[in-house]
C-alpha positions as CSV (number, residue, x, y, z in Angstrom):
1,M,0.0,0.0,0.0
2,T,1.3,3.5,-1.0
3,Y,0.1,6.8,0.3
4,F,1.1,10.5,0.2
5,L,0.3,13.4,2.5
6,V,-1.2,16.6,1.3
7,K,-1.6,19.7,3.3
8,Q,-5.0,21.3,3.3
9,L,-6.1,24.7,4.5
10,C,-8.9,24.8,7.0
11,D,-12.2,26.1,5.8
12,F,-12.2,28.7,8.7
13,S,-8.9,30.6,9.0
14,L,-9.8,31.8,12.5
15,L,-10.2,28.2,13.6
16,R,-6.9,27.3,12.1
17,R,-5.1,30.1,14.0
18,V,-6.7,29.3,17.4
19,L,-6.5,25.5,17.4
20,P,-3.0,24.0,17.2
21,F,-4.1,21.2,14.8
22,K,-2.8,20.3,11.4
23,V,-5.3,19.0,8.8
24,C,-3.9,16.3,6.5
25,R,-5.3,14.1,3.9
26,R,-4.1,10.6,3.1
27,K,-4.9,8.4,0.2
28,M,-4.8,4.7,-0.2
29,P,-5.0,4.0,-4.0
30,S,-5.2,0.3,-3.6
31,Y,-8.4,0.6,-1.5
32,N,-9.8,3.7,-3.3
33,I,-10.1,5.5,0.0
34,C,-9.3,9.1,1.1
35,Y,-9.3,10.1,4.7
36,R,-8.5,13.2,6.7
37,V,-6.3,13.3,9.8
38,L,-6.3,16.0,12.5
39,R,-3.2,16.0,14.7
40,H,-1.4,18.4,17.0
41,R,1.2,20.5,15.2
42,W,3.9,19.3,17.6
43,M,3.1,15.6,17.3
44,K,4.7,13.5,14.6
45,S,2.4,10.6,14.1
46,L,-0.4,10.2,16.6
47,P,-3.7,11.4,15.1
48,V,-6.5,12.6,17.3
49,F,-9.4,12.4,14.8
50,S,-9.9,11.0,11.4
51,S,-12.8,10.9,8.9
52,F,-13.1,8.7,5.8
53,R,-14.7,9.1,2.5
54,S,-14.5,7.0,-0.6
55,L,-12.7,8.4,-3.6
56,S,-14.3,6.1,-6.1
57,T,-16.5,3.0,-5.6
58,Q,-17.4,0.2,-7.9
59,P,-20.1,1.1,-10.4
60,A,-23.5,0.8,-8.9
61,K,-25.9,-1.7,-10.2
62,D,-27.8,-0.4,-13.2
63,V,-31.3,0.7,-12.2
64,V,-33.7,-1.3,-14.3
65,D,-36.9,0.5,-15.4
66,L,-39.3,-2.4,-15.3
67,S,-42.2,-0.3,-16.4
68,K,-40.9,-0.6,-20.0
69,F,-41.7,-4.4,-19.9
70,P,-45.5,-4.7,-20.3
71,V,-47.0,-8.2,-20.0
72,D,-46.7,-8.9,-23.8
73,K,-42.9,-8.5,-23.5
74,I,-42.6,-11.0,-20.6
75,R,-42.2,-14.7,-20.7
76,N,-42.3,-16.8,-17.6
77,F,-41.0,-20.4,-18.0
78,C,-39.3,-23.2,-16.1
79,I,-37.2,-26.2,-16.9
80,I,-38.4,-29.6,-15.9
81,A,-36.5,-32.9,-16.4
82,H,-35.6,-36.2,-15.0
83,I,-32.5,-36.4,-12.8
84,D,-29.2,-35.8,-14.6
85,H,-30.8,-34.9,-17.9
86,G,-28.9,-31.5,-18.0
87,K,-31.4,-29.1,-16.5
88,S,-28.8,-27.1,-14.5
89,T,-26.3,-27.1,-17.5
90,L,-28.9,-25.6,-19.8
91,A,-29.8,-23.0,-17.2
92,D,-26.1,-22.0,-17.1
93,R,-26.0,-21.6,-20.9
94,L,-29.1,-19.5,-20.9
95,L,-27.7,-17.2,-18.2
96,E,-24.4,-16.8,-20.2
97,M,-26.1,-16.1,-23.5
98,T,-28.4,-13.4,-22.0
99,G,-25.5,-11.7,-20.1
100,A,-26.8,-12.5,-16.6
101,I,-23.5,-14.0,-15.8
102,A,-20.0,-13.8,-17.3
103,K,-19.0,-16.7,-19.6
104,T,-16.3,-18.6,-17.8
105,E,-15.3,-22.2,-17.4
106,K,-16.3,-22.0,-13.8
107,N,-20.0,-21.7,-14.6
108,K,-21.2,-25.1,-13.5
109,Q,-24.6,-25.4,-11.7
110,V,-24.8,-21.7,-11.1
111,L,-28.4,-22.0,-9.8
112,D,-27.4,-24.9,-7.6
113,K,-26.0,-23.2,-4.5
114,L,-26.3,-26.0,-1.9
115,Q,-23.3,-28.3,-1.4
116,V,-25.5,-31.4,-1.7
117,E,-26.8,-30.1,-5.0
118,R,-23.3,-29.8,-6.5
119,E,-22.1,-33.1,-5.1
120,R,-25.1,-35.1,-6.2
121,G,-26.1,-33.1,-9.3
122,I,-29.7,-32.9,-8.1
123,T,-31.5,-29.5,-7.6
124,V,-33.1,-29.4,-4.1
125,K,-33.7,-25.7,-3.6
126,A,-35.2,-24.0,-6.6
127,Q,-33.7,-20.7,-7.8
128,T,-35.0,-17.9,-10.1
129,A,-33.2,-15.7,-12.7
130,S,-34.5,-12.8,-14.8
131,L,-33.0,-12.6,-18.3
132,F,-33.0,-9.8,-20.8
133,Y,-33.2,-11.0,-24.3
134,S,-33.4,-9.1,-27.7
135,H,-35.5,-10.8,-30.4
136,D,-36.4,-9.2,-33.7
137,G,-35.5,-5.8,-32.4
138,Q,-37.7,-6.1,-29.3
139,E,-36.4,-6.4,-25.7
140,Y,-38.0,-9.2,-23.7
141,L,-37.9,-10.0,-20.0
142,L,-37.6,-13.8,-19.6
143,N,-38.1,-15.1,-16.1
144,L,-36.5,-18.5,-15.6
145,I,-38.3,-20.1,-12.6
146,D,-36.2,-23.1,-11.5
147,T,-37.8,-26.3,-10.2
148,P,-36.5,-28.9,-7.7
149,G,-35.0,-31.8,-9.6
150,H,-35.7,-34.6,-7.1
151,V,-38.7,-36.9,-7.1
152,D,-39.9,-35.8,-3.7
153,F,-40.8,-32.2,-4.5
154,S,-44.0,-32.6,-6.6
155,Y,-45.9,-29.9,-4.8
156,E,-43.0,-27.4,-5.0
157,V,-42.8,-28.2,-8.8
158,S,-46.5,-27.6,-9.2
159,R,-46.3,-24.2,-7.5
160,S,-43.4,-23.2,-9.7
161,L,-45.4,-24.3,-12.7
162,S,-48.3,-22.2,-11.5
163,A,-46.1,-19.1,-11.8
164,C,-45.3,-20.0,-15.5
165,Q,-47.0,-20.0,-18.8
166,G,-44.6,-22.6,-20.4
167,V,-42.0,-25.2,-19.7
168,L,-38.9,-26.6,-21.3
169,L,-39.1,-30.4,-21.1
170,I,-35.5,-31.6,-21.2
171,I,-34.9,-35.2,-22.3
172,D,-31.6,-37.0,-22.5
173,A,-30.8,-38.1,-26.1
174,N,-29.1,-41.2,-24.7
175,Q,-31.6,-42.3,-21.9
176,G,-34.8,-41.1,-23.5
177,I,-38.0,-40.6,-21.5
178,Q,-37.8,-41.6,-17.8
179,A,-40.3,-41.9,-15.0
180,Q,-39.9,-38.3,-13.7
181,T,-40.1,-37.0,-17.3
182,V,-43.6,-38.5,-17.5
183,A,-44.6,-37.2,-14.1
184,N,-43.4,-33.7,-14.8
185,F,-45.0,-33.7,-18.2
186,Y,-48.4,-34.4,-16.8
187,L,-48.0,-31.7,-14.1
188,A,-47.3,-29.2,-16.9
189,F,-50.1,-30.7,-19.1
190,E,-52.7,-30.4,-16.3
191,A,-51.6,-26.8,-15.7
192,Q,-52.3,-26.2,-19.4
193,L,-48.8,-24.8,-20.0
194,A,-47.0,-24.6,-23.4
195,I,-44.5,-27.4,-23.5
196,I,-41.3,-27.2,-25.6
197,P,-39.5,-30.6,-25.8
198,V,-35.7,-30.2,-25.8
199,I,-33.5,-33.1,-26.6
200,N,-30.2,-32.6,-24.8
201,K,-26.8,-34.3,-24.9
202,I,-26.8,-34.9,-28.7
203,D,-23.0,-34.7,-28.5
204,L,-22.8,-38.0,-26.7
205,K,-21.4,-41.0,-28.6
206,N,-24.5,-43.1,-28.0
207,A,-27.0,-40.4,-28.5
208,N,-30.1,-41.3,-30.5
209,P,-32.2,-38.2,-30.9
210,E,-34.4,-39.8,-33.6
211,Q,-35.5,-42.5,-31.3
212,V,-36.2,-40.0,-28.5
213,E,-38.3,-37.9,-30.9
214,S,-40.3,-41.0,-31.7
215,Q,-40.8,-41.6,-28.0
216,I,-42.0,-38.0,-27.5
217,E,-44.4,-38.3,-30.4
218,K,-45.8,-41.6,-29.1
219,V,-46.0,-40.9,-25.4
220,F,-46.7,-37.2,-25.2
221,D,-48.4,-36.8,-28.6
222,I,-46.1,-33.9,-29.5
223,P,-45.0,-33.7,-33.2
224,R,-41.3,-34.4,-33.7
225,E,-41.0,-31.2,-35.6
226,E,-41.4,-29.2,-32.4
227,C,-38.4,-30.9,-30.7
228,I,-35.2,-28.9,-30.4
229,R,-31.9,-30.8,-30.4
230,I,-29.2,-29.2,-28.3
231,S,-26.0,-29.8,-26.4
232,A,-26.2,-27.7,-23.3
233,K,-22.6,-28.6,-22.4
234,L,-21.2,-27.3,-25.7
235,G,-23.9,-24.6,-26.2
236,T,-25.0,-26.2,-29.5
237,N,-28.3,-24.7,-30.8
238,V,-29.1,-23.2,-27.4
239,E,-30.1,-19.9,-29.1
240,A,-33.0,-21.8,-30.7
241,V,-34.3,-22.5,-27.2
242,L,-34.4,-18.8,-26.3
243,Q,-36.2,-18.0,-29.6
244,A,-38.7,-20.8,-28.9
245,V,-39.4,-19.3,-25.5
246,V,-40.3,-16.0,-27.0
247,E,-42.3,-17.4,-29.9
248,R,-44.1,-20.4,-28.5
249,I,-44.7,-19.5,-24.8
250,P,-47.6,-17.0,-24.3
251,H,-47.2,-13.9,-22.2
252,P,-48.7,-13.8,-18.7
253,G,-52.2,-12.5,-18.1
254,G,-53.1,-9.7,-15.8
255,S,-52.7,-5.9,-16.1
256,V,-51.0,-3.2,-14.1
257,D,-54.4,-1.6,-13.6
258,D,-55.7,-4.6,-11.7
259,P,-55.4,-4.8,-7.8
260,F,-52.1,-6.1,-6.7
261,K,-52.0,-9.9,-6.4
262,A,-48.9,-12.1,-6.1
263,L,-48.1,-15.8,-5.8
264,V,-45.4,-16.9,-3.3
265,F,-43.6,-19.8,-5.0
266,D,-40.4,-20.0,-2.9
267,S,-38.7,-18.4,0.1
268,N,-35.5,-18.4,2.1
269,F,-34.2,-16.9,5.3
270,D,-31.6,-14.1,5.7
271,H,-30.3,-13.6,9.2
272,Y,-30.2,-9.8,8.8
273,R,-33.3,-9.1,6.7
274,G,-35.7,-11.9,7.6
275,V,-37.6,-13.9,5.0
276,V,-36.9,-13.3,1.3
277,A,-40.0,-14.4,-0.6
278,N,-39.9,-15.2,-4.3
279,I,-43.2,-14.0,-5.9
280,A,-44.9,-13.9,-9.3
281,V,-47.0,-10.7,-9.7
282,I,-50.3,-11.9,-11.1
283,G,-51.8,-8.4,-11.4
284,G,-51.3,-4.8,-10.4
285,R,-48.0,-3.4,-9.1
286,V,-46.2,-3.2,-5.8
287,K,-43.5,-0.8,-4.5
288,K,-41.4,-0.2,-1.4
289,G,-43.5,1.0,1.6
290,D,-46.7,-0.7,0.5
291,K,-48.8,-2.6,3.1
292,I,-49.4,-6.2,1.9
293,V,-51.4,-9.0,3.5
294,S,-50.9,-12.8,3.5
295,A,-54.1,-14.5,2.4
296,H,-53.2,-17.7,4.4
297,L,-52.2,-16.1,7.7
298,S,-54.2,-12.8,7.3
299,K,-51.1,-10.9,8.6
300,T,-50.1,-7.5,7.4
301,Y,-46.5,-6.6,6.4
302,E,-44.7,-3.5,5.0
303,V,-42.5,-4.0,1.9
304,N,-39.0,-3.1,2.9
305,E,-37.2,-4.1,-0.3
306,L,-38.1,-5.7,-3.7
307,G,-36.4,-6.4,-7.0
308,L,-35.3,-9.0,-9.5
309,L,-33.0,-12.0,-9.3
310,R,-30.3,-12.1,-11.9
311,P,-29.7,-14.6,-10.3
312,E,-28.3,-12.4,-7.5
313,E,-30.6,-9.9,-5.9
314,H,-31.0,-6.7,-7.9
315,A,-33.1,-4.1,-6.1
316,T,-35.7,-2.2,-8.1
317,Q,-38.3,0.5,-7.3
318,K,-41.4,-1.5,-8.3
319,L,-42.6,-4.8,-9.6
320,F,-45.4,-4.9,-12.2
321,A,-48.0,-7.4,-13.4
322,G,-46.4,-10.5,-15.1
323,Q,-43.0,-10.0,-13.5
324,V,-41.2,-12.3,-11.1
325,G,-38.9,-11.1,-8.3
326,Y,-38.2,-11.1,-4.6
327,I,-39.8,-9.2,-1.8
328,I,-38.7,-8.5,1.8
329,A,-41.5,-7.5,4.1
330,G,-40.3,-8.1,7.7
331,M,-41.4,-11.7,7.9
332,K,-39.5,-13.4,10.8
333,D,-40.1,-17.1,9.9
334,V,-40.2,-18.9,6.5
335,K,-43.5,-20.5,7.6
336,E,-45.0,-17.0,7.2
337,A,-44.2,-17.3,3.5
338,Q,-45.9,-20.5,2.6
339,I,-45.4,-21.8,-0.9
340,G,-48.6,-21.2,-2.9
341,D,-49.8,-18.3,-0.6
342,T,-51.4,-15.1,-2.1
343,L,-50.2,-11.6,-1.3
344,Y,-52.3,-8.5,-1.8
345,R,-52.4,-4.9,-0.8
346,H,-54.0,-4.1,2.5
347,E,-56.5,-1.6,1.0
348,H,-57.5,-3.8,-1.9
349,P,-58.4,-7.3,-0.8
350,V,-58.6,-10.0,-3.5
351,Q,-59.6,-13.6,-3.8
352,A,-56.8,-16.0,-3.0
353,L,-55.3,-17.9,-5.8
354,P,-56.5,-21.5,-6.0
355,G,-54.4,-24.6,-5.3
356,F,-52.8,-23.6,-2.0
357,K,-52.0,-26.3,0.5
358,P,-49.4,-26.7,3.2
359,A,-46.1,-28.1,2.1
360,K,-46.1,-31.9,2.1
361,A,-43.4,-33.8,4.1
362,M,-41.6,-36.5,2.2
363,V,-39.0,-37.7,4.8
364,F,-40.2,-39.1,8.1
365,A,-37.5,-39.9,10.7
366,G,-36.7,-40.0,14.3
367,M,-33.5,-38.2,15.1
368,Y,-31.6,-38.9,18.3
369,P,-27.9,-38.1,18.9
370,V,-25.9,-41.2,20.0
371,D,-24.1,-39.0,22.5
372,Q,-26.6,-36.7,24.3
373,S,-23.8,-34.2,24.9
374,E,-24.1,-33.5,21.1
375,Y,-27.9,-32.6,21.4
376,P,-27.3,-28.8,21.4
377,A,-25.3,-29.0,18.2
378,L,-28.0,-31.2,16.6
379,R,-30.7,-28.8,17.8
380,S,-28.8,-25.8,16.3
381,A,-28.5,-27.6,13.0
382,V,-32.2,-28.5,12.9
383,E,-33.2,-24.9,13.7
384,R,-31.0,-23.6,10.9
385,L,-32.6,-26.0,8.5
386,T,-36.2,-25.0,9.5
387,L,-35.3,-21.4,9.1
388,N,-34.6,-21.8,5.4
389,D,-37.1,-24.5,4.4
390,S,-40.8,-24.1,5.3
391,S,-41.5,-27.7,4.2
392,V,-39.4,-29.0,7.2
393,T,-41.6,-29.7,10.2
394,V,-40.0,-31.1,13.4
395,Q,-41.5,-32.0,16.7
396,R,-39.3,-32.4,19.8
397,D,-39.5,-35.9,21.3
398,S,-37.9,-37.7,24.3
399,S,-37.2,-41.4,24.6
400,L,-36.1,-43.1,27.7
401,A,-33.9,-45.3,25.6
402,L,-32.5,-42.8,23.1
403,G,-32.8,-39.5,25.0
404,A,-33.9,-36.1,23.5
405,G,-34.5,-35.7,19.8
406,W,-37.2,-35.2,17.1
407,R,-39.7,-37.6,15.6
408,S,-42.5,-37.6,13.1
409,E,-44.5,-40.4,11.3
410,P,-48.0,-40.2,9.6
411,W,-50.5,-42.6,8.1
412,C,-50.9,-42.0,4.4
413,S,-51.9,-43.4,1.0
414,S,-49.0,-43.6,-1.3
415,A,-48.6,-43.6,-5.1
416,A,-45.8,-44.6,-7.4
417,Y,-45.0,-43.8,-11.0
418,R,-42.9,-46.4,-12.7
419,Q,-41.3,-45.9,-16.1
420,M,-43.9,-46.1,-18.9
421,A,-46.5,-47.5,-16.5
422,P,-49.8,-46.3,-15.2
423,L,-50.4,-44.9,-11.7
424,V,-50.3,-47.5,-8.9
425,I,-52.0,-46.9,-5.6
426,L,-50.6,-48.7,-2.5
427,K,-51.2,-48.5,1.2
428,W,-48.5,-47.6,3.7
429,R,-49.4,-49.3,6.9
430,E,-47.3,-51.1,9.6
431,E,-44.0,-50.9,7.9
432,R,-42.3,-48.5,5.5
433,W,-43.1,-49.1,1.9
434,R,-39.8,-49.6,0.0
435,L,-39.7,-48.4,-3.5
436,H,-37.8,-49.8,-6.4
437,Q,-34.1,-50.0,-5.7
438,N,-33.3,-47.7,-8.6
439,E,-34.6,-44.3,-7.6
440,K,-34.1,-43.0,-11.1
441,E,-37.0,-45.2,-12.2
442,T,-39.6,-44.5,-9.6
443,R,-41.4,-41.4,-8.4
444,F,-43.2,-41.3,-5.0
445,D,-46.2,-39.3,-3.9
446,Y,-48.9,-39.7,-1.3
447,E,-52.1,-38.2,0.1
448,N,-53.3,-38.2,3.7
449,A,-55.7,-41.0,4.5
450,D,-58.4,-41.5,7.1
451,Y,-57.7,-43.4,10.3
452,Q,-58.6,-47.1,10.1
453,A,-59.2,-49.8,12.8
454,A,-56.4,-52.3,13.1
455,D,-55.7,-55.4,15.2
456,L,-52.9,-53.9,17.3
457,I,-51.5,-55.3,20.6
458,K,-49.0,-54.2,23.2
459,M,-45.8,-56.2,23.4
460,D,-43.5,-56.0,26.4
461,I,-39.9,-57.0,26.7
462,L,-38.9,-58.6,30.0
463,L,-35.4,-59.0,31.4
464,N,-35.5,-61.7,34.2
465,G,-39.3,-61.0,34.5
466,R,-39.0,-57.2,34.8
467,P,-40.5,-55.2,31.9
468,V,-38.3,-52.7,30.1
469,E,-40.6,-49.8,29.4
470,E,-38.3,-48.3,26.8
471,L,-38.7,-51.4,24.6
472,T,-42.5,-51.7,24.9
473,T,-44.0,-51.5,21.4
474,I,-47.4,-51.5,19.7
475,V,-47.4,-54.1,16.9
476,H,-49.9,-55.8,14.6
477,K,-51.1,-59.1,16.0
478,E,-49.9,-61.0,12.9
479,R,-46.4,-59.7,13.3
480,A,-46.1,-59.9,17.1
481,Y,-44.2,-63.3,17.1
482,S,-41.7,-62.5,14.4
483,M,-41.0,-59.1,15.8
484,G,-40.7,-60.3,19.4
485,K,-38.4,-63.1,18.4
486,A,-36.2,-60.7,16.4
487,M,-36.0,-58.2,19.3
488,C,-35.0,-61.0,21.8
489,E,-32.3,-62.2,19.5
490,R,-30.8,-58.7,19.0
491,L,-30.9,-58.1,22.8
492,K,-29.1,-61.4,23.4
493,E,-26.3,-60.2,21.0
494,S,-26.1,-56.8,22.7
495,I,-26.5,-57.4,26.4
496,P,-23.1,-58.3,28.0
497,R,-23.0,-61.5,30.1
498,Q,-23.3,-61.3,33.8
499,M,-22.4,-63.5,36.8
500,F,-26.0,-64.7,36.6
501,E,-28.3,-65.9,33.8
502,I,-30.5,-63.4,32.0
503,A,-33.8,-64.4,30.6
504,I,-35.0,-62.2,27.7
505,Q,-38.7,-62.6,27.0
506,A,-41.2,-61.0,24.6
507,A,-44.7,-61.1,26.2
508,I,-48.2,-60.1,25.3
509,G,-50.0,-59.7,28.6
510,S,-49.1,-62.7,30.7
511,K,-48.3,-64.9,27.6
512,V,-44.6,-65.3,26.7
513,I,-44.3,-65.6,22.9
514,A,-40.5,-65.6,22.5
515,R,-37.4,-66.2,24.7
516,E,-33.7,-66.0,24.6
517,T,-31.2,-66.7,27.4
518,V,-27.8,-65.0,28.1
519,K,-25.7,-67.6,29.8
520,A,-24.0,-66.6,33.0
521,F,-20.3,-66.6,33.6
522,R,-19.5,-69.8,35.5
523,K,-16.6,-70.6,37.8
524,N,-15.3,-74.1,37.8
525,V,-15.8,-74.9,41.5
526,L,-14.7,-78.5,41.0
527,A,-11.2,-77.5,39.8
528,K,-9.6,-78.5,43.2
529,C,-11.5,-81.7,43.6
530,Y,-9.3,-84.6,42.6
531,G,-11.5,-87.6,43.1
532,G,-13.2,-88.2,46.4
533,D,-16.8,-88.7,47.3
534,I,-19.3,-87.4,44.8
535,T,-21.3,-85.8,47.6
536,R,-18.6,-83.2,48.0
537,K,-18.8,-82.2,44.4
538,M,-22.6,-82.0,44.5
539,K,-22.5,-79.8,47.6
540,L,-20.2,-77.3,45.8
541,L,-22.4,-77.2,42.7
542,K,-25.5,-76.7,44.8
543,R,-23.9,-73.9,46.7
544,Q,-22.9,-72.2,43.5
545,A,-26.4,-72.6,42.0
546,E,-28.0,-71.0,45.1
547,G,-25.6,-68.1,44.8
548,K,-26.5,-67.6,41.2
549,K,-30.2,-67.7,42.0
550,K,-29.7,-65.0,44.7
551,M,-27.7,-62.8,42.4
552,R,-30.4,-63.1,39.7
553,R,-33.1,-62.1,42.2
554,I,-31.4,-59.0,43.5
555,G,-29.1,-58.1,40.6
556,N,-29.9,-55.5,38.0
557,V,-29.4,-55.9,34.3
558,D,-27.6,-52.9,32.8
559,V,-28.8,-52.5,29.3
560,P,-26.3,-50.4,27.3
561,K,-27.5,-47.8,24.9
562,D,-26.0,-49.6,22.0
563,A,-28.5,-52.4,22.8
564,F,-31.4,-50.1,22.4
565,I,-30.2,-48.8,19.1
566,S,-29.6,-52.3,17.8
567,V,-33.1,-53.4,18.8
568,L,-34.8,-50.4,17.3
569,K,-32.9,-50.6,14.0
570,R,-34.7,-52.2,11.1
571,K,-32.5,-54.8,9.6
572,E,-32.5,-55.4,5.8
573,K,-34.2,-58.6,4.7
C-alpha cells in the first residue's frame, strides 16, 4: 500500500489560528479511500481524529426500469427434467447467453447453491433468474423459474409451474423418456402450459435423438418437428431455445391496472433481513412501503425491499404485473411465506389464488444423537434447517432409551410412478413401503388417508421377569411373534454376560411368545476336587447354584445404549 500526505487549508482561517491542529489528507489508492487526519502540530504521528470518504467505488448496479416491460414483453417459464438430464447445465448456458453471468469455465450449476446439489447433481432448492433478451428488435424479460429436480418435490414443482406459462421439457438423447419425465409432463399438461420438448446431450457417442423424438411423439403426442436438439454442455443450438421461449410460450395475463395480487412460490431466510420471498406478480403493481397481506395467515406486512433475481438480488423500485422477483417485508419465519400463498395490498383485498395447501413432508424420521452431549449441536443444525425451508416440520421428542431428539410419522396413502407405467395406488401401513431400488426409475407421492381400525396389541420385553418400558411397542397381531423373536435375538447379542443368567422374553400380557437366554459366567468350583466322594462335588455345585439364584433375584441388568439402538434398527431382509 502506498500513500502520500497533502496539506490542506482549514475552511475557517480563525479556527486554524486558534487550534493547534494540522489537517492532513491521506490516500490509499489500492483501496480507493481518502481520509482526513487532524493531529497536534507538535506531534509527529499520533492522530486525534480522522474521517473517511470513498474516492471512487465500484459502479453501482444499473437501475432497471421495469415499467418498459409490459406483459406482452414478458415470458415466464421453467425447466423440468428427469435427474441428470442436463437441466442445470442448460440454465447455465441461458444465463451466459443473455448476459446474466459472465461466460467462464467455472459456470457449472450456477443456480445450484447447496453443497449437496453440487455433489449429487440434483436440484433441491429452486432458484430464479430474470433474463433480458433481444429478439427481432424487441427487448424481452424472460423469467426462468427453476424447479427442484428430485422426485420428492412434486408440490413445489406444481407451485413453480403455476407461476409460469410454459416449460422446457428436457430429455436425455441417450436415456430417453424416464419416470420423472412423464410425471413432470403431466404436471405441466394439467396446468395447461405450453410445452417445448428439448433433446439434450446430442454430442454423446450413444445419443439417439431420432429414437427420442419417436418416444416423445408416441408418449406425449407432440410432433417431432417441435423438438429442439441441443447440447447444453457445448452450447450447441441453445439460441434456438431462447427463440422458442419468445415465440411459443404465451405472455402472462393480468394488467398493471388490476389490484395487486402475487403468488409466493419460494422463500429463504436471511439472518439480517428476515424472510426473502420469491413472488410472481399476477396483477397490479407493488412498491417499497406498500402494506401487503398474506391471504393464508391474514397478517399485514410492510414492503422493505423488492427487486429482480439475476440470479443475485437486484433491487428495483417497483414490480409490475407479469413479472417475477423477490420481496422482503419483515417476515420473521419462513413459515409465514408458505409456498402457494397469495399476497395482496391491504387496502385492496382480492380472492386468494387456487391450489394452495401446506407443504407436504416426504421424509419421516426419528433423530436422536448417539451422544446426548451433542444434542445442542443437533438442535442448532435442525433450527437452521427449519429457518430456510418451510417444508421441514420437526417436533421435539424424548425417549427413555435414546434421549432427547425429534420424531414424526404419519398414516398415508402412497402412489408410485414407474417408467412407462400407469399410476399404482398402494397403502403404507405397519412398515415403511420400500420403492424400487433404482430411484431414477420411480417417483413417489402420497395423500393423507383417514384413520382405520387395526388389530394392534401391546408387546412387552422382559429381562428376568422385569418389563423394560423403553422397549414396549405396539405391533400388529400377525407380526407380534416374528418381531418379538427378532428383538429378543438382538438383545441377546447386545447385552453383556453377567455372573447370573439373564432371561430375555417377549410377552403379550401374561403370555410369553419368545425367549432367549444370556448364559452366566461360571466358575469351575470343581477344579480343586481330585477324586473323592461325589457328595462333596454335588455340595459345591448346589452352593454355586444358590448363589447364582440369589444374584439373579437382587441383581440389576444394565442394558447399554447400543443395545437399544440395535433393537430399534430395522435390519435389511
